[in-house]
PLY file of the C-alpha trace (Angstrom):
ply
format ascii 1.0
element vertex 334
property float x
property float y
property float z
element edge 333
property int vertex1
property int vertex2
end_header
118.19 48.24 153.93
115.99 45.45 155.27
115.74 42.11 153.49
112.12 42.72 152.41
112.97 45.85 150.48
116.07 44.40 148.66
114.12 42.26 146.11
111.85 45.17 145.32
114.77 47.55 144.74
116.47 44.99 142.50
113.26 44.62 140.48
112.98 48.43 140.05
116.62 48.64 138.96
116.24 45.88 136.39
113.03 47.42 135.08
114.74 50.79 134.55
117.64 49.11 132.76
115.21 47.29 130.48
113.31 50.47 129.65
116.56 52.32 129.00
117.77 49.59 126.69
114.44 49.55 124.84
114.55 53.34 124.46
118.03 53.20 122.99
116.94 50.49 120.60
113.92 52.54 119.51
116.14 55.56 118.97
119.10 54.01 117.15
117.70 51.07 115.20
115.55 53.22 112.84
118.54 55.53 112.42
120.80 52.62 111.50
118.19 51.29 109.11
117.84 54.71 107.48
121.61 55.01 107.14
121.78 51.53 105.65
119.10 52.38 103.08
120.80 55.66 102.25
124.17 53.96 101.77
122.63 51.30 99.56
120.94 53.96 97.41
124.14 55.95 97.02
126.32 52.95 96.27
124.14 51.13 93.76
122.03 51.91 90.73
118.27 51.78 90.80
116.99 48.49 89.42
116.20 48.61 85.72
112.59 48.39 84.70
111.50 45.21 83.09
110.10 45.33 79.56
106.61 45.06 81.04
106.98 48.25 83.08
105.11 51.18 81.60
107.46 54.17 81.62
107.83 57.33 79.59
110.96 57.53 77.44
112.05 60.99 76.30
114.48 61.42 73.40
116.10 64.86 73.24
117.53 65.59 69.80
118.88 68.75 68.24
119.03 69.61 64.56
122.12 71.60 63.58
122.12 73.71 60.44
125.24 75.29 58.90
124.51 78.63 57.23
126.35 80.87 54.81
125.17 84.45 54.30
126.28 86.60 51.37
125.59 90.11 50.10
124.60 91.08 46.53
128.30 91.01 45.54
128.66 87.43 46.81
130.78 88.56 49.75
130.49 86.74 53.07
128.43 88.51 55.72
129.70 87.92 59.25
128.76 89.48 62.58
125.06 88.60 62.56
123.44 87.52 65.82
120.89 84.88 66.79
118.00 87.32 66.65
118.73 87.91 62.95
117.62 84.38 62.06
114.35 82.46 62.05
114.13 78.73 61.37
111.10 76.83 60.11
110.54 73.09 59.84
107.70 72.05 57.54
106.46 75.68 57.73
106.30 75.66 61.56
108.65 78.10 63.27
111.10 76.52 65.71
112.87 77.93 68.73
116.61 78.42 68.23
118.42 76.97 71.26
121.97 77.02 69.93
123.85 79.63 67.92
127.54 79.82 67.05
129.81 81.35 64.44
133.31 80.22 65.45
135.79 78.40 63.24
135.70 74.71 64.19
137.73 71.71 62.95
136.42 70.19 59.72
136.64 66.77 58.13
136.92 67.30 54.37
137.02 64.95 51.41
138.24 66.09 48.01
136.58 64.27 45.09
138.95 64.81 42.16
138.08 64.19 38.52
140.92 62.40 36.70
138.93 61.45 33.59
140.05 62.08 30.02
137.83 65.15 29.66
139.96 66.85 32.36
143.26 66.30 30.50
143.80 69.97 29.64
142.49 71.16 33.02
144.08 68.78 35.49
147.29 70.73 36.24
145.42 73.86 37.31
142.90 71.73 39.15
145.71 70.13 41.17
146.95 73.61 42.06
143.46 74.52 43.28
143.26 71.39 45.45
146.71 72.05 46.96
145.75 75.64 47.69
142.61 74.38 49.42
144.66 71.98 51.56
147.05 74.76 52.55
144.26 76.75 54.17
143.71 73.95 56.68
143.62 74.37 60.44
145.76 72.06 62.61
142.73 69.99 63.71
141.36 69.53 60.17
141.59 66.19 58.41
141.38 65.38 54.70
140.94 62.41 52.43
141.25 62.17 48.65
139.08 60.26 46.17
140.10 60.11 42.50
137.70 58.97 39.82
137.78 58.22 36.10
136.50 54.81 34.90
136.02 53.98 38.57
136.31 55.73 41.91
139.16 54.90 44.25
140.35 56.13 47.64
143.74 57.70 46.89
144.37 58.71 50.50
142.40 57.97 53.68
141.99 60.64 56.36
145.24 62.46 57.05
146.50 65.84 58.19
149.59 65.60 55.94
149.24 67.97 53.00
152.47 66.62 51.49
151.00 63.13 51.37
147.85 64.39 49.65
149.86 66.40 47.16
152.06 63.40 46.30
149.01 61.23 45.68
147.68 63.75 43.17
150.84 64.41 41.16
151.43 61.06 39.53
147.94 60.12 38.37
147.29 60.80 34.67
143.93 62.04 33.41
142.32 59.36 31.28
139.21 57.24 30.86
135.56 58.01 31.40
133.82 59.85 34.24
132.32 57.94 37.20
131.40 61.12 39.08
128.46 59.63 40.98
130.55 56.68 42.11
133.15 59.16 43.37
130.49 60.97 45.36
129.20 57.71 46.81
132.69 56.66 47.89
133.31 60.09 49.43
130.08 60.07 51.42
130.80 56.52 52.60
134.32 57.47 53.68
132.94 60.40 55.66
131.31 57.97 58.10
134.76 57.56 59.67
135.31 61.29 60.21
136.33 62.44 63.68
134.96 66.00 63.38
131.30 66.94 63.60
131.51 69.42 60.74
131.97 67.62 57.42
132.24 68.68 53.80
133.11 67.37 50.36
134.83 69.45 47.67
134.23 68.16 44.14
136.58 69.31 41.37
135.15 68.21 38.03
133.67 69.19 34.70
130.51 67.35 35.73
130.45 65.08 32.70
129.04 61.93 34.32
129.00 58.91 31.97
130.30 55.78 33.68
128.90 55.27 37.21
127.22 52.20 38.67
125.08 54.45 40.87
122.46 56.71 39.33
121.35 60.22 40.22
118.43 59.00 42.35
120.76 56.80 44.41
123.18 59.63 45.06
120.49 62.23 45.68
119.01 60.03 48.40
122.43 59.30 49.90
123.25 63.02 49.99
119.97 63.75 51.78
120.69 61.07 54.36
124.25 62.30 55.00
124.88 65.36 57.13
127.67 66.52 54.81
127.95 69.81 52.94
128.90 69.60 49.27
130.91 72.24 47.44
132.05 72.01 43.85
134.41 73.74 41.48
132.87 73.15 38.07
135.35 73.53 35.21
133.38 73.88 32.00
133.78 74.75 28.39
131.90 77.93 27.47
128.16 77.41 27.15
127.21 76.23 23.69
130.59 74.65 22.95
130.50 71.67 25.31
131.23 68.60 23.19
128.96 66.03 24.88
125.51 65.95 26.40
127.08 64.80 29.69
129.22 67.94 29.87
126.22 70.04 28.90
124.23 68.60 31.80
127.17 68.63 34.23
126.61 72.11 35.71
122.99 71.39 36.64
123.93 68.06 38.26
126.66 69.54 40.46
124.55 72.55 41.34
121.59 70.46 42.50
123.72 68.17 44.66
125.48 71.06 46.37
122.49 73.32 46.97
120.45 70.70 48.81
123.23 70.50 51.44
123.70 74.25 51.89
126.84 74.24 49.77
127.51 75.91 46.43
129.05 75.38 43.02
131.67 77.83 41.78
131.95 77.86 38.00
135.16 78.38 36.02
135.32 78.39 32.27
138.16 76.52 30.63
139.59 79.82 29.40
139.97 81.17 32.98
141.76 78.34 34.78
144.06 80.80 36.56
141.08 81.62 38.81
141.03 78.12 40.32
143.38 78.65 43.31
141.51 81.81 44.34
138.18 79.98 44.17
139.55 77.15 46.29
140.64 79.70 48.89
137.21 81.32 48.78
135.48 78.00 49.47
137.79 77.33 52.38
137.08 80.76 53.87
133.35 80.18 53.45
133.49 76.90 55.33
135.28 78.66 58.20
132.91 81.61 58.40
129.54 79.91 58.70
126.85 80.28 61.31
125.49 77.23 63.09
121.90 77.18 64.31
120.52 74.45 66.52
116.89 73.73 67.38
114.89 70.92 68.96
112.08 70.00 66.56
108.54 70.51 67.77
107.55 67.41 65.82
108.66 64.49 68.00
107.38 61.75 65.69
110.01 59.13 64.92
108.58 58.40 61.49
111.69 58.54 59.30
110.08 61.13 57.02
111.78 63.99 55.19
111.38 67.34 56.95
111.93 70.59 55.11
114.03 73.35 56.65
113.69 77.02 55.76
115.88 79.78 57.16
114.65 83.37 57.07
116.71 86.45 57.81
115.86 89.49 59.90
118.93 91.53 59.02
119.88 94.72 60.87
118.60 97.92 59.32
120.75 99.42 56.64
122.01 96.19 55.10
121.26 95.34 51.45
119.28 92.20 50.55
121.14 89.15 51.77
121.17 85.54 50.61
121.30 82.57 52.98
122.51 79.09 52.02
121.41 76.15 54.17
120.48 72.51 53.73
116.98 71.83 52.45
116.02 69.39 55.18
116.76 66.10 56.91
115.23 62.70 57.56
113.61 62.30 60.96
114.87 59.33 62.99
112.94 56.10 62.64
111.52 53.98 65.43
0 1
1 2
2 3
3 4
4 5
5 6
6 7
7 8
8 9
9 10
10 11
11 12
12 13
13 14
14 15
15 16
16 17
17 18
18 19
19 20
20 21
21 22
22 23
23 24
24 25
25 26
26 27
27 28
28 29
29 30
30 31
31 32
32 33
33 34
34 35
35 36
36 37
37 38
38 39
39 40
40 41
41 42
42 43
43 44
44 45
45 46
46 47
47 48
48 49
49 50
50 51
51 52
52 53
53 54
54 55
55 56
56 57
57 58
58 59
59 60
60 61
61 62
62 63
63 64
64 65
65 66
66 67
67 68
68 69
69 70
70 71
71 72
72 73
73 74
74 75
75 76
76 77
77 78
78 79
79 80
80 81
81 82
82 83
83 84
84 85
85 86
86 87
87 88
88 89
89 90
90 91
91 92
92 93
93 94
94 95
95 96
96 97
97 98
98 99
99 100
100 101
101 102
102 103
103 104
104 105
105 106
106 107
107 108
108 109
109 110
110 111
111 112
112 113
113 114
114 115
115 116
116 117
117 118
118 119
119 120
120 121
121 122
122 123
123 124
124 125
125 126
126 127
127 128
128 129
129 130
130 131
131 132
132 133
133 134
134 135
135 136
136 137
137 138
138 139
139 140
140 141
141 142
142 143
143 144
144 145
145 146
146 147
147 148
148 149
149 150
150 151
151 152
152 153
153 154
154 155
155 156
156 157
157 158
158 159
159 160
160 161
161 162
162 163
163 164
164 165
165 166
166 167
167 168
168 169
169 170
170 171
171 172
172 173
173 174
174 175
175 176
176 177
177 178
178 179
179 180
180 181
181 182
182 183
183 184
184 185
185 186
186 187
187 188
188 189
189 190
190 191
191 192
192 193
193 194
194 195
195 196
196 197
197 198
198 199
199 200
200 201
201 202
202 203
203 204
204 205
205 206
206 207
207 208
208 209
209 210
210 211
211 212
212 213
213 214
214 215
215 216
216 217
217 218
218 219
219 220
220 221
221 222
222 223
223 224
224 225
225 226
226 227
227 228
228 229
229 230
230 231
231 232
232 233
233 234
234 235
235 236
236 237
237 238
238 239
239 240
240 241
241 242
242 243
243 244
244 245
245 246
246 247
247 248
248 249
249 250
250 251
251 252
252 253
253 254
254 255
255 256
256 257
257 258
258 259
259 260
260 261
261 262
262 263
263 264
264 265
265 266
266 267
267 268
268 269
269 270
270 271
271 272
272 273
273 274
274 275
275 276
276 277
277 278
278 279
279 280
280 281
281 282
282 283
283 284
284 285
285 286
286 287
287 288
288 289
289 290
290 291
291 292
292 293
293 294
294 295
295 296
296 297
297 298
298 299
299 300
300 301
301 302
302 303
303 304
304 305
305 306
306 307
307 308
308 309
309 310
310 311
311 312
312 313
313 314
314 315
315 316
316 317
317 318
318 319
319 320
320 321
321 322
322 323
323 324
324 325
325 326
326 327
327 328
328 329
329 330
330 331
331 332
332 333
């Protein structure tokens, strides 16, 4: 090659190299940048919005309702399906998005009357409580509140039935009846429960006469607490109850239980042998309930009371059925 052509060839070669290098840069630099951005997105969280950012916040909440269904003979009705139930909140029908009927672990508090008016009933009442404990499942937990002049926590949450039984045996029945204080202590203790399903069993003659809290206080606390109340009411025959407190006791227990979807089972003082069987019946009822869940159509976080109504669409051929469910709940506040 002559000397005149060598500089020109070198210039062409260098130009090609430069173009090739530029092409590679154009091809791979965006790719590396994209990979870098992708890696950064995968390895770190998106930056949080500042308080001034306008964004939509969605709260998804579900209301769960425990239901008991009985026939005209007060026998439990099992085997119903989701389509057999309708749920209404403040008269507006809601869509059921959860339905279950399995036996789940329960956190249970027993509120035991040790006042003087229970002196001739306390032995059989202890037997009923022990029978109730013995129907427990392995994952259940119990606590025990005794009350007479004042309410006291006799045993915190435990799965030991022997411990609960020992705590009940050596407490004499004496003093007045702080039933509402016992309920308040039981509902407060339930805040430490580990199971979602929660219930209180009250064993009493209902003769409230010595509480610091009044009925309005406890009624409001019951409505705020997602706890079912059951009671075994041990009464003298109607017309022979010695005090006005004992005369009013059945209505008080009944009202408290019904608003939670629970029930009161009444035993007259002359039929105390029925107590263990009633305790077993309550335990079986708690373990054979339906659970309905729905997401309320009313999304307002106004803290107001919302009424719940459950209606049945039973299969053809069944007699009239009765459903027990809580009366309502308080909406969350802001």
